[in-house]
C-alpha positions as semicolon CSV with decimal commas, in nm:
position;residue;x (nm);y (nm);z (nm)
1;M;1,792;-2,549;3,693
2;D;1,571;-2,578;3,383
3;F;1,613;-2,400;3,049
4;E;1,352;-2,128;3,118
5;T;1,496;-2,043;3,457
6;E;1,844;-2,014;3,311
7;N;1,761;-1,833;2,985
8;G;1,432;-1,658;3,059
9;F;1,082;-1,733;2,936
10;T;0,943;-1,694;2,587
11;V;0,584;-1,571;2,570
12;T;0,340;-1,447;2,311
13;V;0,153;-1,133;2,417
14;L;-0,187;-1,042;2,270
15;Y;-0,274;-0,674;2,297
16;Y;-0,467;-0,377;2,164
17;D;-0,323;-0,030;2,122
18;A;-0,434;0,176;2,423
19;P;-0,666;0,334;2,502
20;A;-0,911;0,210;2,239
21;G;-0,741;0,014;1,963
22;L;-0,962;-0,198;1,741
23;I;-0,709;-0,437;1,591
24;M;-0,552;-0,709;1,802
25;H;-0,175;-0,740;1,774
26;N;0,069;-1,002;1,899
27;A;0,434;-1,004;1,986
28;V;0,677;-1,275;2,089
29;L;0,904;-1,175;2,378
30;T;1,204;-1,385;2,476
31;G;1,442;-1,402;2,769
32;L;1,190;-1,270;3,022
33;P;1,253;-1,314;3,394
34;V;0,997;-1,473;3,627
35;S;0,897;-1,316;3,960
36;D;0,913;-1,501;4,291
37;S;0,537;-1,556;4,262
38;G;0,586;-1,732;3,926
39;R;0,460;-1,460;3,693
40;V;0,651;-1,366;3,379
41;M;0,772;-1,007;3,408
42;I;0,695;-0,804;3,095
43;P;0,908;-0,489;3,068
44;Q;0,731;-0,158;3,125
45;S;0,885;-0,029;2,803
46;F;0,683;-0,293;2,612
47;R;0,365;-0,238;2,816
48;N;0,350;0,137;2,745
49;G;0,068;0,226;2,506
50;K;-0,086;-0,123;2,508
51;S;-0,385;-0,296;2,665
52;I;-0,256;-0,649;2,719
53;I;-0,532;-0,907;2,699
54;A;-0,339;-1,235;2,723
55;V;0,008;-1,376;2,782
56;L;0,062;-1,721;2,631
57;E;0,351;-1,952;2,711
58;G;0,589;-2,001;2,420
59;E;0,580;-1,874;2,065
60;C;0,227;-1,893;1,925
61;R;0,090;-1,818;1,581
62;I;-0,259;-1,667;1,566
63;L;-0,462;-1,826;1,288
64;N;-0,758;-1,588;1,317
65;S;-0,909;-1,359;1,577
66;L;-1,236;-1,198;1,676
67;G;-1,353;-0,951;1,413
68;E;-1,092;-1,054;1,157
69;R;-1,347;-1,197;0,911
70;V;-1,581;-0,899;0,946
71;W;-1,290;-0,661;0,881
72;A;-1,184;-0,861;0,570
73;Q;-1,537;-0,871;0,430
74;K;-1,585;-0,497;0,482
75;N;-1,254;-0,419;0,307
76;L;-1,347;-0,647;0,014
77;G;-1,696;-0,495;-0,013
78;L;-1,868;-0,825;0,070
79;S;-2,088;-0,702;0,354
């Protein structure tokens, strides 16, 4: 039995607030079970109110994302 099977998976989830959030968020979830088909099972309590766009294996740090530079320039008055 490997570490993930015994202790659950760690994933990074990228999501928008539902139904029409404009800012991408991320969250690291740990100790998640895996279904018989091999998919990580994200709790419904976490899924509520979110549009999940990606699930990444492990703990990831987002360096930049789509629209981030445009948002920063607008807030600084550079556009």
